[in-house]
N, C-alpha and C positions, 0 to 999 in steps of 0.2 A: 467451527467458528466462522462467522461471516467476516469478509474483508471488504471495506468500502473506501474508495479513493475518489477525491473530488478534483476535477480538472478546472483550473482557474487560469485567467489571463486576460489581458486587455483586448479590445477589438482588433481584428486583422493580424493576429499573431499566429494563426493556424490551429486554434483550439477546436473549432467546429470540424475542420477537416480531419483532425486527429481523432476526435470522438466518432465521427462517421466511419473512419477506417477501422477503429476498434469494433464498432458495431458489426461491420461486414466480416471482420476476422472471426468473430464468434459464430457467425451464421454457418460456416463451413466445417466446424468441428463436429465429428460424429458423436452422437449420444448426448451432447449438451449444446443444443443450438442457442445462439444469442437470443435473449428475450428482452423485450422492452417492458419494464415495470411501469414507467412513466415516460412521457415524451423525451425526457433528458436523462434517463437512467437505463443502463444496460448491464447485463451479466455476461462476462467473458470467461471461458475456460482457461485454466492455467496449463500451458503446455508442459508435459513431463514425460520424457522418453521411458521412464521406469514403468509407467502404466502399460506401455506396449510389451515390455518384457514380461510382466505378470500376466498379461492377457494371453500370450503364447503359452505360458506354463499352465495356467489354470483353465483356460477356455471358458470364461464365464458367460452368462447370458447378457450382461451389460458391463460397460466400463464407465465409471463416473469420476471425472477429474475434479480437483478443487476449482473454485471459481473466485473471481474478483468482480465486485460491482463498481462500475465507473459511473460517476455522476458529472454530467456536463453542467457546471454551475454558471449560470448566466446572470447578467444584470449588474456587473461591477463597473462603476464609473467613479470619478473623483467625487467624494461626498457620500459614498455608499454607507459609511458609518453613521451618517446623519439621515439615512433613508432616501438619498437621492437615487433616481433611476429605480432599479429593482433591488436596491441595497439591502433592505430588511430581509427579503426573500433569499438573496445571495448569502447573507450572513447566517441565516437560520439553516440553510442547506450545508454550509461548510462546517458548522458546529457538529454535525452528525457524522462526519467522515473520520476514518482512522489516519489517513495521510492526505496531504495536499500535493497535487501534481501541478506545478506552476509552469505553464507554457510561456516561454520567452522568445520573442522574435530575434533571431540572429542571422537574418538574411536581408539583402536589399532587392527590391523589385519595384520598379517605377509604376507597374500596373496595379500594385496593391498599396494603397495609400495608408501610411501609419497614422493612427489617431492623433499623435502628437507632431506629425510632420517629418520626423527623422527617426532613424533606427538607433536606439540607445537602450540596451538591455538593463543597464544599471538603473537608469531613470524609471523604466517600466517596472522593475522589481520594487523600487522604492514606493511607487504609487500604490501598489497593492499592499505592501508591508504597512504603509502609513494608515490605510483604511482599517486594516485588521488591528493594528496597535491602538488606534483610537477607540475601537469597539471594546477591546480588552481593557482599556483604562476605565471605561464605563462599568464593566463587570467588577474590576478591582475596587473602584470607589464605593460601589453598592455594598460590597462585603466589608470594606473598612468601616463604613457607617454602622454595619450590623454588629461587628465585634468590638469596636472601640470602647463603647460604654460598658459592655460586659467585662472587658479587660480591666477597666478602671475600678470595677467593683471587686477585683481580686481573683477573677477566674484565670487560672494559669494557661489553659488551652487557648482562650480568647486572646490573652496577652501575647502568646507565642505567635498566633495567627496574625495579629495586628502588626507586630514587628516585622514579620516577613512579607506581609502584603505591602508594607511601605517600601521594602526593597524592590518588589516587583513594579510598583508604581514609578519609582525613580528610574528603574531600568527602561521601562516603556517610554517615559517622558524623554529619555535621552535618545530615543529613536531605535532602540534595540528590540528584537523579538524575544518573547518570554523563554523560548527554547534555549537561548544562549546564556541565561543567567547562571552564575556560579554559586549554587547553593547545594546543600546536602539533600538526599532524598526525603528526609524527615521535614526539612524546611520547605521543600517543593510541595509536600503533601497539602499545604494550606490552600492550594488552588484546585485540588481534585474535584471539588463540587461546583466549580464555575466554568470549567471546560474552555480555557482560554484558546483563542484561535491561533495565536502565534506560538503556542506551546506545542502544537502538533508537528510531527515529523513532516519534512517537505522534500520532494524531489523536483529539481528544476529540469524541465525538458527544453533543451536548446534546439529550437526549430531552425534547421539550416538547409541550404540548398543541397541537392543530391551530390554535387561535386565536392562538397565540404564534409561529407559524412565520415570519411576516414581521417582527415587531417584537422578538421575544425577550421576556425578562422579567428580574426581578431576579436570579434564580438564574444565568441565562446570563451576565449582566454580571459577577457575582462570579467565575464560572469563567474568563471572558475575562481579567480582571485577574490572576487567579492564574497563568495559564499563559503570560503574556507573556514571562517570563524564560526559558521553556523553548523558545521558537521552535517551538512545537507548532501543529498545525493544529486548527481547530475548525469543525464543521459542525452546524448546527441541523437536527434531524430529528424527525419525529413518527412513531414506530414503528408506531402504530396506523393512521395514514393510509397509510404505506408498505404495510402488509398489505392494505389495500383496493385500492391501485393495482396490487399484484401479482396480484390476482384478475382483472384486465381483460386479456383476450387480445389484442384488436385494438389496434394502435398508434394509430390515429386516435381510438378511444374513449378511450385513455389521455390523449391530448393534450387532448381536450375535458374530461375529468375534471380535469386539472391546471388548465386555464383557469378552470373553475368555482370552483376554490379560489385563483385568483389566482397560480398558480405557473407558471414557464416550464419547469421540469424537475423530475424526481423527486429525492428525497433521495439515492437510490442513485446517480443520475448525478452529483450534486454530490460525493458521497463518493468516487467513483472518480476524478474530476478532482483532488480534494485528495490522494488517494493518489499519483497521478502527480506532482503538484507537490512534495510533501514528500519523495518518494524520488528526485526529479530524473530522471524517466523521459520518454521521448518515443516516437513511433511512426513506422516507415516501412512501406511497402507493397511487395509483389510482385504483379504483375498479368499474367495470361495466360489462355488459353482454358480451361485445366484448373481454375484457381482464382485468386481474389483473396484475399490474406491480409495481415493486420496483424501486425507484429512489434514487440515491446516491447524497447527498449534504454535504456541510460543516456545522458543528454544529454552531449555531448562525445565520444562514441565515434567512432572513425575507421572508415572503410569495411571494413577487414578484420575488426575486432571485430564489426561489425554483421552481416557475412556469416557469422561463426561461430555466430550464433544459429540460423541455418538448419541448418548442419552444420559440424562442426570442419574437414572437408576444405576447405570454402569459404574458411576463414581461412588454413589452412596453404598452400594453393596459389593464393591470391589474385593475380589479374593486374590487373584493373581493375573499376570499377563503372560501369554505364551508368545515368545519373540523369536523370529527368524531374521537373520541378516539377508538382505536382498542378494548379495553375492553368493551366499551359501545356497539360497533357493535356486538361483540361476544355474549353479554348478550341479546341484543334486537333483534338480528337476521337479521333485514332488515334496509335499509336506511330510508324507510318511518317511521318505528317504532322509529328510532332515532330522526327523525325530530319531530314527534308527542310528544315525551317525552322530548323535549328541549335539546337533546344531540347532535344536529348539530349546531355548533357555526359558526356565520358569522364573519370572521376576515378580518381586513383591511391591509394596507401596512406595518404597524409596527409589525404585528404578527410574533413572532419568532417560526419557525416550530420546532416541537418536534419529537424525534425519535418515529416512529410507527404511526404517524398521517395518517389517511385516508383522502385524500383531493380531492376536485373538485374545479376548478378555473373558475371564471367568468371574461371575458375580452372583450374588444372592440377595434378593430384597424381600 
């Protein structure tokens, strides 16, 4: 399954610096170079040390990591919901992403003028929230107009939709994002066909100075407090430092560079982990002489669904899954040894795939 994240933020918050750093970071990863699909879209490999473990065990011809597509969404200004600036383009692009990465400026620098004159992460967040909420209200109003008359004629589904759409409208009018509404999953289903912007999961990227990466600062604390009610993710990142890291080609040199700054991993690595967490994703692997490959799925998916990520025929004609736990594979060294030791499980349609499973599917179409 593909994963697409949209990077948003006001001017001069570090959004473009971060996107450029992500671009360069992808360029140095073996076997899956960063590629530009459009001028503002890039594909970046997901770092996963487990691929290296499997590569040593299997010695495949190629190793293929999972990937994330990052979209640098430009054009947001006040009035974007009404088409100001590149508003319509911005809103169309953001509607297509799985998660929003909202870059918020949490640093002071007299050489970089803030579009509003001062550094205020809460105000900046509210500007973008308001534009997205206004656009969502347009979508809600359109659907209300569609279902209201049908509901009055006695259609139960339309009446149910109408009643819950009114709740969403009231919630948005009060200045709240759709993702924070307290409704059941059934009640929330009434918006499934209109793809509300503020219903999408969001990760806030607090762009700080290098000296604040470990401890944060007063702006980060304000932002943390503000987003608690949204169950949103937050990652502190120094876009300027990420740009430096991205210029280092050799993995060992990168590690030494991070150690020099007292960091265990780059901001990109932390960001990708947070993306997987907030979207409820996990990874399984296929391993053979031809290739070792990582596959992204939703947590809780059963074996046939996971097989369908490779090809729809695998799901349709699913017979069974042969599953080896990575720890067992690493200990016993070969697939044959795992089978002989009883460490290769034969799982059926009800098996829930676990993060890190090494799988082979049997199917018949």
